[in-house]
Residue, then its C-alpha position, 0 to 999 in steps of 0.5 A: m611647365a614647371a613644376s611646384v609644390e607646397t606644403v602647409s602645416a595648418a593649426h590642427n593635426a587631422g583629427a583634432i578639427r573634428g567636433a569644432s564649432i563649425l556648421p555641417p553642410s546641408a545634406s544635399e551638399m555632403l559627399g557619399r559614402r563608398t562601400t565597394r573595395l578599392p585595390a590596395h592602397l594606403v590612401a584614399a584620395v577623394g574628389c570634392h567635386g567632378g573634375a578634381g583630379v583624384s583618377t589622374l593623381a591615384a594613376q601616378l601614385e601607387h599607394v593612392g586609391d581612387s574613391g571618386q566623390l565618395w568617403p572611404g566607408r570600409a573599416d576594413e581598408p587603411p582610415f586614411a583620406v586626402l581630400v583633392a579640389r581644383e584651385s577654382a571658385r567652385g573647387l574652394a567651395a566644394a573643399s570647404l564643404a567637404a571639410r566642414q562635413y569631416a569637422t562636424n562628424n558627418a563623414p565615416a567614423h574611422v576616417q583620418l583626413l590627412g589633408l588636401v590636394l588643390v589641383a591647378g585649374r588652368k595655366g598661369k597665376p591665379t587671379a587676386r580673388l582666387r589668391r585670396d579665397r584659397e588663402l582663407l580656406v588655407g588658413s581656416g584650420l580645417f586641413a592639417n596639410v595642405w599640397h599644391v599641384a601645378w598645371h601639366d599640359f601633358l596630363v591634360d593629353t594623355p589617358l590614364n593608362e598611359l601615365p608613368s606611376t611612382g610609389p611614396d619614394p620616388a628616384p630624385a628627379a633629375r633636371r629635365t624629365d620625360p613626363r612619358t616616363v617620370v611622374a612630375p616632382d610635384i606630384a610625386a611630392v604630394g605622394q611622399g607627403l602623403r605617406d609621411a603624414a600617414v605615418a606620423v598619425m600612425s605613430g601619434d606625431a601628426g601635431t598637436t593644437p597650440 
């Protein structure tokens, strides 16, 4: 399947959405906090729901840590996090809840949310209803960035320990690549975008609210 990636800049930066006039989720809808230490990483990937694709993303991107469905709760680790959800009705709803949790100061105070990774939920184009719901979420201003990962059959069929991996500066992709040895271009682009977003926050260039 052809790879594709899209990065969308929202009206708010990674920190500006906090404190906005948004209702928090109920306590039962909120993600918990992880207190165990992750292996060395720059960005913690947080699943908005089970099966979002966090483990696969972390296995392929060397600077991304697998935080499961938990916010990174340790202040002695990098503060950067990205939410991950499937592009499905369930996934979009869960992403909205997690973003509202962050925006209403119910996530760990040290966390800097860089954005959202939406992973295709199936082959082919999403339905009109799903496209509408996705556009509403992306345009909500809850995310500084939204990255999209296409459907890849290879990822469904391959164990995590057999997946290739890359750092934040992947080699230029050839026209045809072997998924057994080279990370798909859209996933590599997500890794590069996450690194760039983290650097922008550290340098104070993440953007400003208009």
